[in-house]
N, C-alpha and C positions, 0 to 999 in steps of 0.2 A: 529622092525617093522615101516616104516615111512610111510605112505599117503600124495600125492600130488593132490591136485585138479588145474585143470586150469581152469581160464574164463577169458573173453575180444574179443575173434579172431571173425570176421566176415569178410566182403565184404567191402576193400575199395578202392578207384582209383588211381592209379601213384600220387605218390608224394603227398598221402595225412599219415596220421599218425595213429598210435594204441596200446593202449598199454594192453601188455597180461600181468597178475596176476597171483600166483600159490601160495594157503594154503599147509601151513606141518603139520599135526600130524601127532601123535604119538612118538613116540622116538627119539623127533628132539633134544634134547642133544646129540644125536649120529654124527649128520651130520656136514658136513665140508665145503662142498662146494656142493652150489648148481645154475642151472643154466637153460640154454636151447639148447634144438635142435631142429632139424626139419630135415623133410622129405619132398620132392619133389614129383612130378609120375617120378616113374621109374627111381628117380637116391636113393643112399645109406643115410642113417640116416647123419647127419653131426651136427659137434657143434657149437651154436650161441654167445653164449657168457655163463659165469662162473662169478661166483664173491666166496674168501677165506669167511669162519666166519669173520675173521681179515678186511674182506671190497677191499678184490687187485681181481681186473677185469681181465678179457681176451677176448678179442673179433677174430669170423675169420675175414680173409683181407674183405671179400663180405658187412659186416658188419661196422666195423669200420669208428667212425666217423656219421655214422645215427642209428643207435642202441643204450641207456646205461639200465645198468641194473644196479637194486640198491635189496639194502637186507634193511627190517625196523630192527630197533635195538635191541628186541628179536626174531630174528634171528627164525622168521617161515614162513615170507612168504618173495619169492623175487620177483621183475617185470621184464618185458624187456616195455622201449620207443622205439615206433619205428618209427619214421619219412624218410619223402623223401623213401616211397615204388616206387619199385620195383617189375612189373613183378612175375621176376622173385624168387624173394621173396616169392611170392604163394606157401605154402606147409603146412603140419600139425607141430603145432609144441607143444613139451612135454616140459614140467618144470620135470626136475633133479635135485636128487640127491646126496652124496656118502658121506657115515661114514667115522670119523675119521679114521686111517691106525689103531690101539688100535683097534679099533670095528668090521676090518676084511675089514673095506672097501668097504665094498658093494655097490654095485648101486642100486638107486628106479627111476620108470619113474612114470610120471602121465597119464595119457588117450589117451591124446593128446586133438591140440583144430586148429581145421581148419584156417586158413587165408588165403582169397582171395583178390588178390594183378588187380583189371583189367586196360586193359590198354585204 
């Protein structure tokens, strides 16, 4: 089991910046990919950014060049630096993690944190 806890959300004006952090605990040795997903009101959840244990990052087209994902060397936390925020970035942001395939490839989700961008 892996537990994920997000922090850092809040209200920001359009064009501003915000940093989200996520701390993992439990069987962290099982984790390969960590990342962030989000769900806006009335929309499906979508991937925002992911990063593998090797440091390979992937971004949704809508946030590429505005958001940066990073992971600490101890592999216990992941952060999302968000800049040039837009009202359409308003959503609940979820920290996510996925086990290595040999451990079953299970997905884990945090409880979510609200990010609101005002116009």
